[in-house]
Backbone as JSON, one array per atom type, in Angstrom:
{
  "sequence": "MLRFALPPSLGTERLVEQTRLLRAALEDLLAEQVDVTVSQSYEALTRNLLSGAVDAAHAPPFVCAQVEPAGLVVAARAVRHGRASYGAAFVKRAGADVSLSRPKTLRAAWVDPRSVAGFLLPVSHLRTARRIEPDLHLASQTFYGSYPGALRALVDGKADIAAVHAQKGNPESIVEALETHLPGSSKLLEAIEVTAEVPGDGVVVGKSADAKAIKAVFLHLPKEALGRKLLAELFHAERFEACPPASYRALYAVAPKDL",
  "N": [[0.84, -1.2, 0.0], [0.57, 2.19, -0.9], [1.51, 4.97, 0.93], [0.33, 8.1, 1.17], [0.74, 11.51, 1.87], [-0.77, 14.64, 2.8], [-0.26, 18.17, 3.27], [-1.09, 20.21, 6.21], [-2.02, 22.72, 5.55], [-4.33, 23.67, 4.25], [-6.32, 23.29, 6.05], [-7.73, 20.79, 7.9], [-10.45, 20.14, 8.07], [-11.58, 20.71, 5.64], [-10.71, 18.85, 3.85], [-11.74, 16.3, 3.64], [-13.44, 15.18, 1.58], [-11.78, 15.67, -0.63], [-9.51, 14.1, -0.07], [-10.57, 11.56, -0.34], [-11.19, 11.53, -3.08], [-8.63, 11.92, -4.16], [-7.36, 9.58, -3.31], [-8.83, 7.69, -4.78], [-8.14, 8.44, -7.41], [-5.34, 8.06, -7.43], [-5.17, 5.32, -6.85], [-6.4, 4.26, -9.11], [-4.71, 5.12, -11.21], [-2.18, 4.2, -10.46], [-2.61, 1.58, -9.98], [-2.63, 0.24, -7.5], [-3.18, -0.18, -3.95], [-3.91, 2.71, -1.98], [-3.29, 4.86, 0.72], [-4.43, 7.86, 1.95], [-3.53, 10.57, 3.89], [-3.8, 13.41, 6.15], [-1.34, 15.5, 7.31], [-0.43, 16.4, 10.67], [1.15, 18.62, 11.14], [3.64, 20.72, 9.54], [6.13, 19.97, 10.41], [5.68, 17.34, 11.28], [5.06, 16.2, 8.82], [7.51, 16.44, 7.45], [9.15, 14.86, 9.12], [7.88, 12.34, 8.87], [8.23, 11.78, 6.16], [11.04, 11.61, 6.0], [11.55, 9.48, 7.71], [10.29, 7.41, 6.49], [7.73, 6.77, 7.17], [5.65, 7.72, 5.68], [5.18, 7.31, 2.16], [5.1, 9.06, 0.04], [4.3, 12.5, -0.74], [2.36, 15.52, -1.02], [3.97, 18.42, -0.77], [4.88, 21.43, 0.97], [7.13, 24.12, -0.04], [9.45, 24.46, 1.72], [9.56, 22.07, 3.1], [10.12, 20.38, 0.95], [12.7, 21.35, 0.43], [14.01, 20.53, 2.71], [13.96, 17.71, 2.65], [15.01, 16.85, 0.22], [17.92, 16.91, 0.11], [18.42, 14.63, 1.57], [18.09, 12.55, -0.09], [15.55, 12.04, -1.03], [13.12, 12.4, -3.64], [11.94, 15.19, -5.39], [9.45, 14.96, -7.36], [7.61, 16.28, -9.0], [6.26, 19.58, -9.58], [3.96, 22.15, -8.66], [2.15, 24.2, -10.95], [1.04, 27.45, -11.3], [-0.9, 30.01, -12.67], [0.79, 29.93, -14.83], [3.33, 29.79, -13.73], [5.88, 28.23, -11.74], [6.53, 29.14, -9.28], [6.27, 31.21, -6.34], [5.45, 34.02, -4.2], [4.95, 35.79, -1.11], [2.11, 37.45, 0.13], [1.54, 40.12, 2.23], [-1.27, 40.66, 4.21], [-4.04, 42.62, 5.43], [-6.87, 43.74, 7.44], [-9.43, 45.15, 5.46], [-9.27, 48.58, 4.95], [-8.22, 49.05, 7.46], [-6.03, 50.83, 9.67], [-3.18, 50.03, 9.22], [0.26, 49.42, 9.02], [3.39, 48.35, 7.74], [5.44, 49.93, 8.46], [5.1, 50.61, 11.05], [5.89, 48.6, 13.08], [5.76, 47.82, 15.82], [3.17, 47.94, 16.61], [1.92, 45.81, 15.56], [0.25, 42.72, 15.43], [0.98, 39.53, 14.48], [-0.38, 36.94, 12.48], [0.61, 33.85, 11.83], [1.19, 30.89, 9.77], [2.69, 28.35, 10.06], [5.83, 27.31, 11.45], [7.34, 26.18, 9.39], [6.15, 26.95, 7.09], [6.39, 28.4, 3.96], [5.24, 30.65, 2.47], [3.48, 31.38, 4.42], [4.98, 32.09, 6.61], [7.97, 31.94, 6.57], [8.93, 33.38, 4.23], [7.59, 35.95, 4.57], [8.79, 36.76, 7.02], [11.52, 36.8, 6.32], [11.39, 38.84, 4.41], [10.61, 41.02, 6.01], [12.93, 41.32, 7.52], [14.99, 41.8, 5.62], [14.05, 43.66, 3.68], [12.65, 45.54, 5.15], [14.06, 45.98, 7.42], [13.24, 45.0, 9.88], [13.17, 43.19, 12.82], [11.4, 40.51, 13.54], [10.97, 39.08, 16.03], [11.74, 40.96, 17.89], [10.53, 43.41, 17.2], [7.82, 43.19, 16.47], [4.5, 43.3, 17.84], [3.28, 40.9, 18.62], [3.43, 37.38, 17.8], [1.74, 34.67, 16.41], [1.17, 31.25, 15.8], [-1.1, 29.56, 13.76], [-1.47, 27.16, 12.47], [-2.68, 26.65, 9.98], [-3.64, 28.12, 6.81], [-6.43, 28.92, 6.68], [-6.92, 29.18, 9.46], [-5.13, 31.24, 10.27], [-6.0, 33.39, 8.67], [-8.64, 33.63, 9.55], [-8.21, 34.48, 12.17], [-7.21, 37.0, 11.63], [-9.41, 38.26, 10.33], [-11.21, 38.18, 12.46], [-10.15, 40.04, 14.17], [-8.13, 39.33, 15.9], [-5.58, 39.53, 15.13], [-3.3, 41.63, 13.27], [-1.89, 41.49, 10.9], [-1.37, 39.06, 8.31], [-0.26, 36.41, 6.12], [-0.35, 35.23, 2.76], [0.13, 32.91, 0.02], [1.25, 34.24, -3.08], [1.7, 35.8, -6.3], [4.1, 38.01, -7.54], [3.15, 41.07, -8.98], [0.72, 40.14, -9.8], [-2.26, 40.65, -8.95], [-4.62, 39.17, -8.93], [-3.86, 36.65, -8.08], [-3.65, 36.94, -5.35], [-6.27, 37.44, -4.52], [-7.35, 35.0, -5.28], [-5.94, 33.24, -3.57], [-6.87, 34.08, -1.04], [-9.64, 33.52, -1.27], [-9.54, 30.81, -1.66], [-8.63, 29.8, 0.8], [-10.19, 31.02, 2.78], [-13.22, 31.46, 2.13], [-14.88, 34.33, 0.86], [-13.25, 36.13, 2.13], [-11.73, 37.83, 0.58], [-13.11, 40.15, 0.23], [-12.96, 41.27, 2.65], [-10.37, 41.56, 3.39], [-7.17, 43.01, 2.5], [-4.24, 43.46, 0.44], [-0.93, 44.4, 1.5], [1.83, 44.43, 0.73], [4.03, 42.54, -1.47], [6.29, 39.81, -1.37], [9.55, 38.73, -2.63], [9.92, 35.91, -4.94], [9.95, 32.28, -4.62], [10.73, 28.78, -5.38], [7.79, 26.74, -5.84], [5.31, 24.54, -4.25], [5.68, 20.93, -4.1], [5.63, 17.46, -5.26], [6.75, 15.03, -3.29], [8.73, 12.12, -3.23], [9.49, 9.24, -1.49], [12.22, 6.93, -0.67], [11.24, 4.36, -0.81], [9.3, 4.23, -2.71], [8.06, 4.4, -6.13], [9.36, 6.79, -7.92], [9.3, 7.6, -10.58], [6.88, 6.57, -11.57], [5.0, 7.86, -9.94], [5.49, 10.52, -10.57], [4.64, 10.47, -13.23], [1.91, 10.07, -12.89], [1.06, 12.51, -11.7], [1.73, 14.34, -13.67], [-0.07, 13.56, -15.51], [-2.6, 14.3, -14.64], [-4.16, 16.58, -15.75], [-5.37, 15.43, -17.95], [-7.58, 13.92, -17.39], [-10.97, 13.87, -16.16], [-11.39, 13.61, -13.36], [-8.83, 14.15, -12.49], [-8.54, 16.82, -13.3], [-10.43, 17.97, -11.64], [-9.28, 17.53, -9.13], [-6.95, 19.06, -9.42], [-8.09, 21.61, -9.54], [-9.62, 21.83, -7.14], [-8.24, 20.72, -4.96], [-5.37, 20.98, -5.22], [-5.27, 23.49, -6.35], [-4.12, 24.35, -8.75], [-2.89, 24.71, -12.12], [-1.59, 22.66, -13.39], [0.87, 20.03, -12.98], [4.42, 20.03, -13.29], [7.48, 18.45, -14.41], [10.12, 18.32, -12.05], [13.24, 19.84, -11.83], [16.36, 18.51, -10.53], [17.55, 19.51, -7.27], [16.14, 21.9, -7.06], [15.29, 23.43, -4.94], [17.22, 24.68, -3.44], [17.57, 27.43, -3.01], [15.9, 28.05, -0.95], [17.13, 27.68, 1.47], [18.17, 30.07, 2.29], [16.09, 31.44, 3.49], [15.43, 29.92, 5.61], [14.94, 29.37, 9.07], [17.5, 29.15, 11.55], [17.19, 27.24, 13.55], [15.67, 25.12, 12.68]],
  "CA": [[0.0, 0.0, 0.0], [1.29, 3.46, -0.94], [1.04, 5.92, 1.95], [0.49, 9.44, 0.61], [0.35, 12.51, 2.86], [-1.03, 16.01, 2.42], [0.07, 19.11, 4.34], [-2.27, 20.7, 6.92], [-2.17, 24.16, 5.32], [-5.68, 24.04, 3.82], [-7.27, 23.04, 7.13], [-8.15, 19.39, 7.73], [-11.9, 19.99, 7.95], [-11.97, 20.91, 4.24], [-10.02, 17.9, 2.98], [-12.3, 14.95, 3.72], [-13.86, 14.75, 0.25], [-10.63, 15.69, -1.55], [-8.64, 12.94, 0.18], [-11.23, 10.4, -0.93], [-11.02, 11.61, -4.53], [-7.22, 11.7, -4.47], [-7.09, 8.15, -3.15], [-9.42, 6.99, -5.93], [-7.35, 8.74, -8.61], [-4.03, 7.42, -7.33], [-5.34, 3.87, -6.96], [-6.72, 3.94, -10.5], [-3.57, 5.36, -12.11], [-1.02, 3.43, -10.04], [-3.02, 0.18, -9.9], [-2.31, -0.33, -6.19], [-3.91, 0.45, -2.85], [-3.3, 3.95, -1.51], [-3.86, 5.48, 1.92], [-4.15, 9.29, 1.93], [-3.73, 11.19, 5.2], [-3.44, 14.81, 6.29], [-0.36, 15.62, 8.39], [-0.81, 17.31, 11.75], [1.96, 19.83, 11.04], [4.72, 20.63, 8.56], [7.21, 19.22, 11.05], [5.31, 15.93, 11.22], [5.18, 15.77, 7.43], [8.95, 16.28, 7.19], [9.63, 13.7, 9.89], [7.33, 11.11, 8.32], [8.89, 11.54, 4.88], [12.42, 11.2, 6.22], [11.58, 8.18, 8.39], [9.63, 6.39, 5.68], [6.38, 6.52, 7.67], [4.83, 7.91, 4.48], [5.97, 7.01, 0.98], [5.1, 10.22, -0.85], [3.49, 13.58, -0.19], [2.31, 16.85, -1.6], [4.69, 19.11, 0.29], [5.23, 22.84, 0.76], [8.52, 24.27, -0.53], [10.53, 24.26, 2.68], [9.65, 20.62, 3.34], [10.88, 19.87, -0.2], [14.11, 21.73, 0.6], [14.6, 19.76, 3.81], [14.09, 16.27, 2.42], [15.73, 16.56, -1.02], [19.32, 16.54, 0.34], [18.49, 13.31, 2.19], [17.94, 11.54, -1.12], [14.19, 11.94, -1.51], [12.97, 13.03, -4.95], [10.8, 16.04, -5.68], [9.18, 14.45, -8.69], [6.83, 17.23, -9.78], [5.94, 20.8, -8.84], [2.72, 22.76, -9.12], [2.21, 25.38, -11.81], [-0.13, 28.32, -11.15], [-0.78, 31.21, -13.5], [1.91, 29.74, -15.73], [4.61, 29.84, -13.04], [6.11, 27.23, -10.69], [7.1, 29.85, -8.14], [5.37, 32.18, -5.73], [5.94, 34.79, -3.06], [3.98, 35.93, -0.03], [1.47, 38.76, 0.23], [1.06, 40.56, 3.54], [-2.65, 41.13, 4.13], [-4.64, 43.23, 6.62], [-8.29, 43.99, 7.26], [-9.67, 46.24, 4.53], [-9.51, 49.88, 5.57], [-7.56, 49.18, 8.77], [-4.85, 51.69, 9.69], [-2.09, 49.09, 9.5], [1.41, 49.66, 8.15], [4.62, 47.67, 8.15], [6.36, 50.95, 8.98], [4.85, 50.72, 12.49], [5.86, 47.18, 13.47], [5.49, 47.55, 17.24], [1.72, 47.88, 16.82], [1.37, 44.72, 14.74], [0.12, 41.33, 15.88], [1.07, 38.71, 13.26], [-0.96, 35.6, 12.46], [1.38, 33.02, 10.9], [0.65, 29.56, 9.53], [3.5, 27.28, 10.65], [7.25, 27.69, 11.34], [7.92, 25.66, 8.15], [5.37, 27.44, 5.95], [7.18, 29.4, 3.25], [4.46, 31.89, 2.28], [2.76, 31.73, 5.65], [5.88, 32.53, 7.68], [9.39, 32.13, 6.28], [9.14, 34.49, 3.3], [7.27, 37.23, 5.2], [9.8, 37.11, 8.02], [12.72, 37.18, 5.59], [11.12, 40.15, 3.81], [10.66, 42.02, 7.07], [14.32, 41.53, 7.94], [15.86, 42.31, 4.57], [13.5, 44.83, 2.98], [12.11, 46.53, 6.08], [14.97, 46.07, 8.57], [12.44, 44.7, 11.07], [13.42, 41.9, 13.43], [10.06, 40.18, 14.05], [10.93, 38.72, 17.46], [11.97, 42.15, 18.71], [9.8, 44.6, 16.82], [6.39, 42.99, 16.35], [3.81, 43.23, 19.13], [3.12, 39.48, 18.94], [3.4, 36.44, 16.68], [1.02, 33.46, 16.8], [1.0, 30.26, 14.74], [-2.45, 29.01, 13.77], [-1.45, 25.82, 11.92], [-3.21, 26.57, 8.62], [-4.03, 29.41, 6.26], [-7.74, 29.33, 7.18], [-6.84, 29.61, 10.85], [-4.46, 32.54, 10.35], [-6.87, 34.42, 8.08], [-9.78, 33.81, 10.44], [-7.74, 35.31, 13.28], [-7.11, 38.37, 11.11], [-10.78, 38.76, 10.13], [-11.85, 38.32, 13.77], [-9.52, 41.09, 14.94], [-7.14, 38.8, 16.84], [-4.27, 39.83, 14.55], [-3.3, 42.8, 12.39], [-1.35, 41.08, 9.6], [-1.15, 37.65, 8.02], [0.36, 36.3, 4.8], [-0.77, 34.12, 1.9], [0.94, 32.76, -1.19], [0.85, 35.14, -4.15], [2.73, 36.06, -7.3], [4.39, 39.43, -7.68], [2.59, 41.64, -10.19], [-0.5, 39.41, -10.15], [-3.23, 40.84, -7.85], [-5.63, 38.11, -8.94], [-3.37, 35.51, -7.31], [-3.93, 37.21, -3.94], [-7.71, 37.2, -4.36], [-7.54, 33.56, -5.4], [-5.45, 32.61, -2.35], [-7.79, 34.4, 0.05], [-10.9, 32.8, -1.46], [-9.26, 29.39, -1.49], [-8.44, 29.43, 2.2], [-11.29, 31.52, 3.62], [-14.17, 32.04, 1.18], [-15.46, 35.61, 1.24], [-12.29, 37.0, 2.81], [-11.13, 38.83, -0.33], [-13.86, 41.39, 0.41], [-12.71, 41.76, 4.01], [-8.93, 41.73, 3.57], [-6.47, 43.6, 1.36], [-2.79, 43.27, 0.48], [-0.05, 45.53, 1.8], [2.91, 44.3, -0.24], [4.34, 41.16, -1.84], [7.71, 39.5, -1.26], [10.17, 38.03, -3.75], [9.38, 34.57, -5.13], [10.79, 31.09, -4.48], [10.04, 27.64, -5.98], [6.54, 26.39, -5.18], [5.12, 23.23, -3.62], [6.0, 19.82, -4.97], [5.28, 16.1, -4.88], [7.96, 14.37, -2.81], [8.65, 10.66, -3.25], [10.51, 8.61, -0.66], [13.08, 5.91, -1.28], [10.54, 3.09, -0.93], [8.26, 4.32, -3.73], [8.49, 4.55, -7.52], [9.27, 8.21, -8.24], [8.94, 7.77, -11.99], [5.45, 6.28, -11.73], [4.22, 8.9, -9.27], [5.62, 11.71, -11.41], [3.79, 10.28, -14.41], [0.52, 10.26, -12.45], [0.76, 13.92, -11.49], [1.79, 15.01, -14.96], [-1.23, 13.09, -16.28], [-3.86, 14.76, -14.06], [-5.02, 17.41, -16.6], [-5.94, 14.68, -19.07], [-8.77, 13.22, -16.96], [-11.94, 14.73, -15.46], [-11.11, 13.58, -11.93], [-7.56, 14.85, -12.3], [-8.79, 18.27, -13.4], [-11.16, 18.35, -10.44], [-8.29, 17.58, -8.05], [-6.09, 20.22, -9.66], [-8.84, 22.82, -9.23], [-10.19, 21.91, -5.8], [-7.29, 20.31, -3.92], [-4.05, 21.58, -5.43], [-5.43, 24.87, -6.81], [-3.05, 24.52, -9.72], [-3.26, 24.4, -13.5], [-0.98, 21.38, -13.72], [2.19, 19.78, -12.39], [5.49, 19.84, -14.25], [8.65, 17.76, -13.88], [10.94, 19.21, -11.23], [14.68, 19.59, -11.95], [17.03, 18.23, -9.25], [18.11, 20.6, -6.46], [15.42, 23.15, -7.37], [14.87, 24.14, -3.73], [18.38, 25.15, -2.67], [17.43, 28.84, -2.67], [15.09, 28.22, 0.26], [17.95, 27.68, 2.69], [18.41, 31.46, 2.68], [14.99, 31.95, 4.32], [15.15, 28.97, 6.67], [15.48, 29.72, 10.38], [18.65, 28.31, 11.87], [16.89, 26.21, 14.53], [14.82, 24.08, 12.13]],
  "C": [[0.87, 1.25, 0.0], [0.68, 4.41, 0.08], [1.37, 7.33, 1.47], [-0.05, 10.45, 1.62], [0.14, 13.88, 2.22], [-0.64, 16.93, 3.56], [-1.2, 19.64, 5.01], [-2.68, 22.11, 6.53], [-3.56, 24.58, 4.88], [-6.7, 23.92, 4.95], [-7.9, 21.68, 6.93], [-9.64, 19.23, 7.51], [-12.37, 20.13, 6.5], [-11.46, 19.81, 3.32], [-10.64, 16.51, 2.95], [-12.66, 14.43, 2.34], [-12.67, 14.69, -0.71], [-9.7, 14.51, -1.33], [-9.25, 11.67, -0.4], [-11.03, 10.37, -2.45], [-9.57, 11.37, -4.94], [-6.87, 10.23, -4.34], [-7.62, 7.37, -4.35], [-8.59, 7.21, -7.19], [-6.01, 8.02, -8.58], [-4.14, 5.9, -7.47], [-5.61, 3.46, -8.4], [-5.48, 4.04, -11.38], [-2.34, 4.54, -11.74], [-1.31, 1.93, -9.96], [-2.52, -0.49, -8.61], [-3.12, 0.4, -5.12], [-3.15, 1.67, -2.34], [-4.04, 4.42, -0.26], [-3.45, 6.95, 1.91], [-4.49, 9.88, 3.3], [-3.35, 12.67, 5.15], [-2.51, 14.94, 7.5], [-0.82, 16.63, 9.43], [-0.06, 18.63, 11.68], [2.99, 19.63, 9.93], [5.88, 19.82, 9.13], [6.93, 17.73, 10.99], [5.43, 15.39, 9.8], [6.64, 15.53, 7.06], [9.48, 15.02, 7.86], [9.15, 12.39, 9.27], [7.91, 10.77, 6.94], [10.3, 10.99, 5.1], [12.51, 9.82, 6.86], [11.01, 7.05, 7.55], [8.25, 6.03, 6.18], [5.33, 6.81, 6.59], [5.75, 7.75, 3.27], [6.1, 8.2, 0.03], [4.17, 11.27, -0.26], [3.43, 14.77, -1.12], [2.86, 17.77, -0.51], [4.95, 20.57, -0.03], [6.72, 22.98, 0.48], [9.6, 23.98, 0.49], [10.67, 22.79, 3.06], [10.41, 19.96, 2.19], [12.37, 20.14, -0.02], [14.78, 20.94, 1.71], [14.87, 18.31, 3.45], [14.89, 15.92, 1.17], [17.2, 16.2, -0.77], [19.49, 15.16, 0.96], [18.24, 12.2, 1.18], [16.52, 11.32, -1.6], [14.05, 12.76, -2.79], [11.74, 13.94, -4.96], [10.47, 15.78, -7.15], [8.45, 15.43, -9.59], [6.53, 18.45, -8.92], [4.74, 21.48, -9.49], [2.98, 24.01, -9.95], [0.91, 26.17, -11.65], [0.1, 29.61, -11.92], [0.47, 31.14, -14.37], [3.28, 29.72, -15.08], [4.69, 28.77, -11.94], [6.79, 27.87, -9.49], [6.05, 30.79, -7.57], [6.07, 32.93, -4.61], [4.87, 34.8, -1.98], [3.42, 37.34, -0.04], [1.09, 39.01, 1.68], [-0.36, 41.08, 3.36], [-3.09, 41.69, 5.49], [-6.13, 43.36, 6.4], [-8.48, 45.21, 6.37], [-10.0, 47.52, 5.28], [-8.84, 50.09, 6.9], [-6.31, 50.03, 8.64], [-3.65, 50.86, 10.13], [-0.98, 49.35, 8.51], [2.61, 48.91, 8.67], [5.65, 48.66, 8.67], [6.15, 51.19, 10.46], [4.79, 49.32, 13.09], [5.45, 46.92, 14.91], [4.0, 47.52, 17.56], [1.11, 46.62, 16.22], [1.4, 43.36, 15.45], [0.05, 40.46, 14.61], [0.41, 37.36, 13.47], [-0.24, 34.79, 11.4], [0.76, 31.64, 10.8], [1.4, 28.49, 10.32], [4.96, 27.69, 10.5], [7.92, 27.2, 10.06], [7.13, 26.09, 6.91], [6.13, 28.56, 5.26], [6.41, 30.7, 3.11], [3.77, 32.34, 3.55], [3.63, 32.14, 6.8], [7.28, 32.88, 7.19], [9.66, 33.3, 5.33], [8.75, 35.84, 3.91], [8.31, 37.69, 6.21], [11.1, 37.54, 7.35], [12.57, 38.56, 4.97], [11.19, 41.26, 4.86], [12.1, 42.35, 7.45], [15.15, 42.23, 6.86], [15.36, 43.59, 3.91], [13.05, 45.93, 3.92], [13.0, 46.78, 7.3], [14.21, 45.93, 9.89], [12.82, 43.31, 11.56], [12.12, 41.46, 14.12], [10.01, 39.86, 15.54], [11.09, 39.92, 18.37], [10.96, 43.25, 18.46], [8.29, 44.41, 16.65], [5.75, 42.88, 17.74], [3.62, 41.78, 19.56], [3.15, 38.67, 17.66], [2.75, 35.15, 17.15], [0.91, 32.54, 15.59], [-0.38, 29.62, 14.87], [-2.56, 27.67, 13.06], [-1.96, 25.66, 10.5], [-3.51, 27.98, 8.13], [-5.43, 29.83, 6.71], [-7.71, 29.84, 8.61], [-6.22, 30.99, 11.01], [-5.35, 33.65, 9.8], [-8.09, 34.67, 8.95], [-9.41, 34.68, 11.63], [-7.66, 36.77, 12.86], [-8.5, 38.98, 10.94], [-11.45, 39.04, 11.47], [-11.2, 39.38, 14.66], [-8.52, 40.6, 15.98], [-5.71, 39.05, 16.35], [-4.42, 41.03, 13.61], [-2.77, 42.49, 11.0], [-1.29, 39.56, 9.53], [-0.51, 37.6, 6.64], [-0.19, 35.09, 4.08], [0.14, 34.05, 0.69], [0.38, 33.65, -2.3], [2.0, 35.29, -5.14], [2.87, 37.57, -7.5], [3.83, 39.93, -9.02], [1.3, 40.98, -10.64], [-1.52, 39.53, -9.01], [-4.28, 39.73, -7.78], [-5.17, 36.89, -8.14], [-3.62, 35.7, -5.82], [-5.4, 36.95, -3.64], [-7.98, 35.7, -4.36], [-7.09, 32.84, -4.13], [-6.4, 32.86, -1.18], [-9.09, 33.6, -0.07], [-10.71, 31.3, -1.3], [-9.27, 29.0, -0.02], [-9.54, 29.91, 3.13], [-12.29, 32.22, 2.7], [-14.84, 33.31, 1.71], [-14.46, 36.6, 1.81], [-11.66, 38.03, 1.89], [-11.87, 40.16, -0.27], [-13.59, 42.04, 1.75], [-11.24, 42.1, 4.23], [-8.32, 42.36, 2.32], [-4.97, 43.46, 1.56], [-2.07, 44.56, 0.82], [1.11, 45.55, 0.82], [3.24, 42.83, -0.43], [5.85, 40.96, -1.82], [8.26, 39.0, -2.6], [9.65, 36.6, -3.82], [10.45, 33.48, -4.96], [10.06, 29.93, -5.17], [8.82, 27.23, -5.16], [6.51, 24.98, -4.62], [5.34, 22.1, -4.63], [5.49, 18.49, -4.45], [6.58, 15.37, -4.55], [7.74, 12.85, -2.78], [9.81, 10.08, -2.45], [11.23, 7.48, -1.36], [12.36, 4.58, -1.51], [9.52, 3.07, -2.06], [8.87, 4.57, -5.11], [8.3, 6.0, -7.96], [8.83, 8.44, -9.68], [7.45, 7.57, -12.21], [4.6, 7.38, -11.11], [4.31, 10.22, -10.04], [4.68, 11.61, -12.61], [2.32, 10.51, -14.07], [0.19, 11.74, -12.34], [0.86, 14.73, -12.78], [0.56, 14.68, -15.81], [-2.54, 13.72, -15.82], [-4.72, 15.63, -14.99], [-5.75, 16.66, -17.69], [-7.22, 13.93, -18.7], [-9.66, 14.13, -16.13], [-11.65, 14.76, -13.96], [-9.81, 14.31, -11.63], [-7.74, 16.35, -12.35], [-9.54, 18.78, -12.18], [-10.21, 18.47, -9.24], [-7.36, 18.78, -8.2], [-6.81, 21.5, -9.22], [-9.19, 22.93, -7.75], [-9.24, 21.53, -4.68], [-5.96, 21.04, -4.05], [-4.11, 23.03, -5.88], [-4.31, 25.24, -7.79], [-3.58, 24.21, -11.12], [-2.77, 23.0, -13.89], [0.25, 21.2, -12.85], [3.19, 19.63, -13.53], [6.63, 19.07, -13.6], [9.55, 18.75, -13.16], [12.43, 18.88, -11.39], [15.31, 19.3, -10.58], [17.55, 19.51, -8.6], [17.42, 21.95, -6.73], [15.17, 24.01, -6.14], [16.02, 24.68, -2.9], [18.23, 26.6, -2.21], [16.67, 29.05, -1.37], [15.91, 28.18, 1.54], [18.21, 29.09, 3.18], [17.31, 32.0, 3.58], [14.68, 31.01, 5.49], [15.73, 29.43, 8.0], [16.53, 28.7, 10.8], [18.3, 27.14, 12.79], [15.96, 25.12, 13.99], [15.66, 23.02, 11.45]]
}
């Protein structure tokens, strides 16, 4: 049985139907039994990939960067709006008097310490572009475990800023991210600024699984109705493309030293 894991970033309560559909698609295309689970955290996903507790996973960029040097293969990567990379958009409540130039007033709602767009890229941007040290200069920082959780905290007034994945120069990608993670929130939230981009999420395959076969499955998804449904509703991508080796090295620059 192939054990396939998904990250928790979409919020587990929204993934019940999608996991069932993904299992059906993978079993049909791979001709073997598949168990699909949702990881409790990015850390758990990384640990389970490295230990072999799961055979393959759809993984956020930093998880890809952590496991690739250990010999695991990033077989495919998601393509959105024609690009296999993304940045992070800082968002606030629409009309709120919030500015990154006043960091000591800001309560940040982050996703996870290993989330690239939900934490690592925004923090790197604050340090390099704004000369803000988040641990010293922000009023508070709280991890909510998923994009829906972080955005809900922002909408509810428990935070002043959050971040979602976005592409620079593409405002529609911000609206799409907000609606994906918290429907209706694009009317309640607005972007402040967008960071530089890094490689996007990928499909990681462990040493016990057939990377070539799994890559072929994900490249094939646009050719079938169920695959197109999964691309639209689960992966929120146009397609997957083959991923060149060592594509995620650039992410070490934004990784915190203690992870």
